[in-house]
C-alpha positions in Angstrom: -0.1 0.0 0.0 2.8 2.4 0.8 4.0 2.4 -2.8 0.6 3.0 -4.3 -1.2 6.2 -5.0 -4.8 7.4 -4.1 -6.5 8.6 -7.2 -9.9 10.4 -7.6 -12.3 9.1 -10.1 -12.2 11.4 -13.0 -15.8 12.7 -12.4 -14.9 13.7 -8.8 -13.5 17.1 -8.9 -12.1 19.4 -6.1 -13.2 23.1 -5.7 -11.2 25.0 -3.1 -12.7 27.7 -1.2 -11.3 30.1 1.6 -12.1 27.7 4.6 -12.9 24.3 3.0 -13.2 22.5 -0.2 -16.1 20.7 -2.0 -15.6 17.4 -3.7 -18.0 17.4 -6.6 -19.1 14.2 -8.3 -20.5 15.4 -11.5 -21.6 11.8 -12.5 -23.8 11.2 -9.4 -24.7 14.9 -9.1 -23.6 15.2 -5.5 -20.9 16.9 -3.4 -19.2 16.6 0.0 -17.0 18.8 2.0 -13.3 18.3 2.6 -10.8 20.2 4.9 -8.4 22.2 2.8 -5.3 20.1 3.9 -7.0 17.0 2.6 -8.1 18.5 -0.7 -4.4 19.8 -1.2 -3.1 16.3 -0.6 -5.5 14.9 -3.1 -4.5 17.6 -5.7 -1.0 16.4 -5.5 -1.7 12.6 -5.0 -0.9 11.5 -8.4 2.7 12.4 -8.0 3.3 11.2 -4.5 2.8 7.8 -2.9 0.8 7.0 0.3 4.0 6.1 2.0 5.6 9.5 1.1 2.4 11.3 2.2 2.3 9.7 5.6 6.1 10.1 6.3 5.5 13.8 6.3 3.0 13.6 9.3 2.9 12.4 12.9 1.3 9.1 13.6 -1.8 10.8 14.9 -2.2 13.1 11.8 -1.4 10.3 9.4 -4.1 8.2 11.1 -6.6 11.1 10.6 -5.6 11.5 7.0 -6.0 7.6 6.5 -9.6 7.8 7.7 -10.4 10.5 5.2 -8.8 8.3 2.4 -10.7 5.3 3.7 -13.9 7.2 3.5 -13.2 8.3 0.0 -12.4 4.8 -1.0 -15.6 3.3 0.5 -17.9 5.8 -1.0 -16.2 5.4 -4.4 -14.8 8.8 -4.8 -11.3 7.5 -5.0 -9.3 4.3 -5.5 -5.7 2.9 -4.9 -3.6 2.5 -7.9 0.0 1.8 -8.8 -0.2 3.6 -12.1 -1.9 6.9 -11.8 -0.8 7.9 -15.2 -3.1 5.2 -16.8 -6.1 7.3 -15.5 -6.2 10.7 -17.3 -7.8 13.7 -15.9 -11.4 14.8 -17.3 -11.3 17.6 -19.7 -13.0 20.6 -18.4 -13.4 22.2 -21.8 -17.1 23.4 -22.5 -18.4 23.5 -26.0 -21.7 23.8 -27.6 -22.9 24.0 -31.3 -25.7 26.5 -30.5 -25.1 30.3 -30.5 -27.9 30.8 -28.1 -28.8 27.9 -25.6 -31.4 29.4 -23.3 -33.9 32.2 -23.4 -36.5 34.1 -21.2 -39.5 35.7 -22.4 -41.6 38.0 -20.2 -45.2 38.9 -21.0 -48.0 40.7 -19.0 -51.3 42.5 -19.8 -49.4 45.6 -21.1 -47.1 43.6 -23.6 -47.7 44.5 -27.2 -45.0 42.5 -29.0 -45.7 39.3 -31.0 -44.7 36.6 -28.7 -45.2 33.8 -31.5 -42.7 35.7 -33.8 -40.3 35.8 -30.9 -40.4 32.1 -30.3 -40.1 31.5 -34.0 -36.8 33.6 -33.9 -35.5 31.6 -31.1 -36.1 28.5 -33.0 -34.1 29.9 -35.9 -31.3 30.7 -33.5 -31.2 27.1 -32.4 -32.2 27.9 -28.8 -32.9 24.7 -26.9 -34.5 25.8 -23.6 -37.1 28.6 -23.3 -38.8 30.0 -20.1 -42.0 32.1 -20.7 -43.1 34.0 -17.6 -46.6 35.4 -17.7 -47.2 38.1 -15.0 -50.8 38.5 -15.4 -53.6 36.1 -16.3 -53.8 34.7 -19.7 -56.6 32.6 -21.3 -56.4 29.1 -22.5 -57.0 30.1 -26.2 -53.9 32.4 -26.1 -51.8 29.7 -24.6 -52.9 27.3 -27.4 -52.1 29.9 -30.0 -48.7 30.5 -28.5 -47.9 26.8 -28.2 -49.1 25.9 -31.6 -46.8 28.5 -32.9 -43.8 26.4 -31.3 -45.2 23.0 -32.5 -45.0 24.4 -36.1 -41.4 25.3 -35.8 -38.2 23.3 -36.6 -38.2 21.4 -33.2 -35.1 23.0 -32.0 -36.7 24.2 -28.8 -36.4 21.0 -26.7 -37.9 22.2 -23.5 -40.3 24.9 -22.6 -41.3 26.1 -19.2 -44.4 28.1 -18.5 -44.9 30.4 -15.6 -48.5 31.4 -15.5 -50.6 33.6 -13.2 -53.5 31.7 -11.6 -56.6 31.7 -13.6 -59.7 30.1 -12.1 -61.2 29.6 -15.6 -58.4 27.1 -16.4 -58.5 23.7 -14.5 -55.7 21.4 -13.5 -57.1 18.9 -16.0 -56.8 21.5 -18.9 -53.2 22.0 -18.0 -52.5 18.3 -18.0 -54.2 18.0 -21.5 -52.0 21.0 -22.6 -48.8 19.1 -21.7 -50.0 16.0 -23.2 -50.6 17.8 -26.4 -47.3 19.8 -26.2 -44.9 17.4 -24.5 -42.1 19.9 -25.0 -43.7 21.9 -22.1 -41.8 20.1 -19.3 -43.2 22.2 -16.5 -46.1 24.6 -15.8 -45.8 26.6 -12.7 -49.0 28.5 -11.6 -48.2 31.4 -9.4 -50.6 33.5 -7.1 -52.6 30.3 -6.5 -54.9 30.1 -3.4 -53.7 26.5 -2.9 -50.6 24.5 -3.5 -50.5 21.5 -5.6 -48.0 19.4 -7.6 -48.5 16.7 -10.3 -45.8 14.7 -11.8 -46.6 12.9 -15.0 -46.1 9.2 -14.6 -42.6 8.0 -16.1 -41.9 11.6 -17.3 -40.1 14.7 -16.3 -43.1 16.8 -17.1 -44.8 18.3 -14.1 -47.4 21.0 -13.0 -47.1 23.0 -9.8 -49.3 25.6 -8.2 -47.6 28.0 -5.7 -48.8 30.7 -3.5 -46.1 33.1 -4.3 -47.3 35.9 -6.6 -44.5 36.5 -9.3 -45.3 40.2 -10.2 -42.3 41.0 -12.2 -38.8 40.2 -13.3 -37.3 41.3 -9.7 -38.3 37.8 -8.3 -35.2 36.1 -9.8 -31.4 36.2 -9.0 -31.6 34.1 -5.7 -28.6 32.0 -4.9 -29.3 29.0 -2.7 -28.5 25.3 -2.4 -31.9 24.5 -3.7 -30.6 25.7 -7.1 -27.1 24.0 -7.0 -26.4 21.9 -10.1 -23.6 19.3 -9.8 -23.4 18.1 -13.5 -20.9 18.0 -16.0 -22.5 20.5 -18.4 -22.9 23.1 -15.8 -19.8 22.6 -14.0 -17.5 22.8 -17.0 -19.5 25.8 -18.4 -18.9 27.7 -15.1 -15.1 27.2 -15.5 -15.1 29.7 -18.3 -18.5 31.4 -18.6 -21.1 33.1 -16.5 -23.4 30.4 -15.1 -26.6 32.3 -15.7 -26.0 34.7 -18.7 -23.8 32.7 -21.1 -25.6 32.1 -24.4 -28.8 33.5 -22.9 -31.1 36.0 -24.5 -34.2 37.6 -23.1 -37.3 39.8 -24.0 -38.7 41.8 -21.2 -42.4 42.7 -20.9 -41.9 45.8 -23.1 -40.3 43.8 -25.9 -36.9 45.1 -25.0 -34.0 42.6 -25.9 -31.6 42.0 -23.0 -29.2 39.5 -21.5 -31.8 39.1 -18.6 -35.2 40.9 -18.2 -34.0 42.3 -14.9 -31.0 43.9 -16.2 -31.0 47.6 -17.0 -29.3 47.6 -20.4 -31.4 47.0 -23.4 -30.1 46.4 -27.0 -33.2 47.3 -29.0 -36.9 46.3 -29.2 -37.9 43.2 -31.0 -40.5 45.3 -32.9 -37.6 46.8 -34.8 -34.5 44.5 -34.2 -34.1 40.7 -34.5 -32.8 38.4 -31.9 -30.2 37.2 -34.2 -28.9 40.7 -34.9 -28.5 41.6 -31.1 -27.1 38.3 -30.1 -24.2 38.8 -32.5 -23.3 42.2 -31.0 -19.9 42.0 -29.0 -21.2 44.1 -26.1 -24.3 41.9 -25.7 -21.8 38.9 -25.5 -19.6 40.7 -23.1 -21.2 39.4 -19.9 -21.0 35.9 -21.0 -17.4 35.8 -19.9 -17.9 37.0 -16.3 -17.2 33.6 -14.6 -17.3 33.0 -10.8 -13.4 33.2 -10.7 -13.7 37.0 -11.5 -16.4 37.9 -9.1 -15.6 39.4 -5.8 -16.0 36.9 -2.8 -17.5 34.4 -5.2 -13.9 33.6 -6.2 -13.1 32.4 -2.8 -16.3 30.3 -2.5 -16.3 26.4 -2.5 -19.7 26.5 -4.3 -18.7 28.7 -7.2 -19.0 26.1 -9.9 -22.3 24.7 -8.5 -24.5 27.8 -8.2 -25.9 30.1 -10.8 -24.7 33.8 -10.9 -26.7 37.0 -11.1 -25.4 40.3 -12.8 -28.9 42.1 -12.6 -28.8 42.4 -8.8 -25.3 42.9 -7.2 -24.1 44.3 -3.9 -22.5 47.1 -5.8 -24.4 48.1 -8.8 -21.4 50.1 -10.2 -19.0 47.0 -10.0 -19.7 44.4 -12.7 -17.7 41.9 -10.6 -19.6 42.5 -7.4 -21.1 39.7 -5.4 -24.8 38.7 -6.2 -27.0 40.8 -3.9 -29.4 37.8 -3.2 -26.6 35.3 -2.2 -26.6 35.0 1.6 -23.6 32.7 1.8 -20.3 33.9 3.3 -17.3 31.6 2.4 -15.2 33.2 5.2 -17.5 32.1 8.0 -19.2 29.2 6.0 -22.5 30.5 7.1 -25.8 31.0 5.2 -27.5 34.0 6.8 
């Protein structure tokens, strides 16, 4: 054993914070905490044997380290090997064939732009994931017209989430039928509901949820919480280089203004006079795509930085583009959520 090496599985990746590290398993979608000294040993373990590691510590410290190693082995985060060079590291490069991967469309009773045309433009852009947020009530006929516009498209939109204001004239059963007819609608969230209810379609990811919260406008977003952590390869690798919220995103606010996010102040033109393609190719529109967590104040010291989404619309210092998200309540220096 003394001549062997401890090797992390390729899918298990260490993220060092100010006070501790996370070991992220992007295959199982989980993470655990590690002391900084243990994560430091693991980061160099491909070049130093177990015997060499233990020889640098007292018997008591070596025993403590051995307990951590045993835990990692037993829980399949790591393994012993005589040939660590036979197990290459996982590439953390992130690539996508899509110019735009995700979009948000906001709409309320005062919106006057053509929502079906907006969706058609997203299809043309190759956008795969779309969220449409309705802040005021819409009727079933309007929803059907909107979704029919999607179903006639190229099929590039793979998943659609609808956030709808409660309308007593539309029943739960009608929403179920809507999803059955348009299976690309993976979730319907009904806000401002007098009751709470959740329905998961059998053997499917599609679901309907009624919530009490009233989502009045775009300011409801931007929250950072463990509830929204994503420990998967796509998100983790994208976060290495790009902004975890705004990269390859385009949005239309309720007035038809094209933005990176509906909650952001800067607009790049109205969809009535400019196309989404035209705006998305502008260099200043793409500029925020590259603000990753390693560039953001305080976030750069956080052990969760490749797991959580970012927000550039609401920051602690609005005049600093690298300021910490305003709605993140975690302090990596005390390891406490407030």
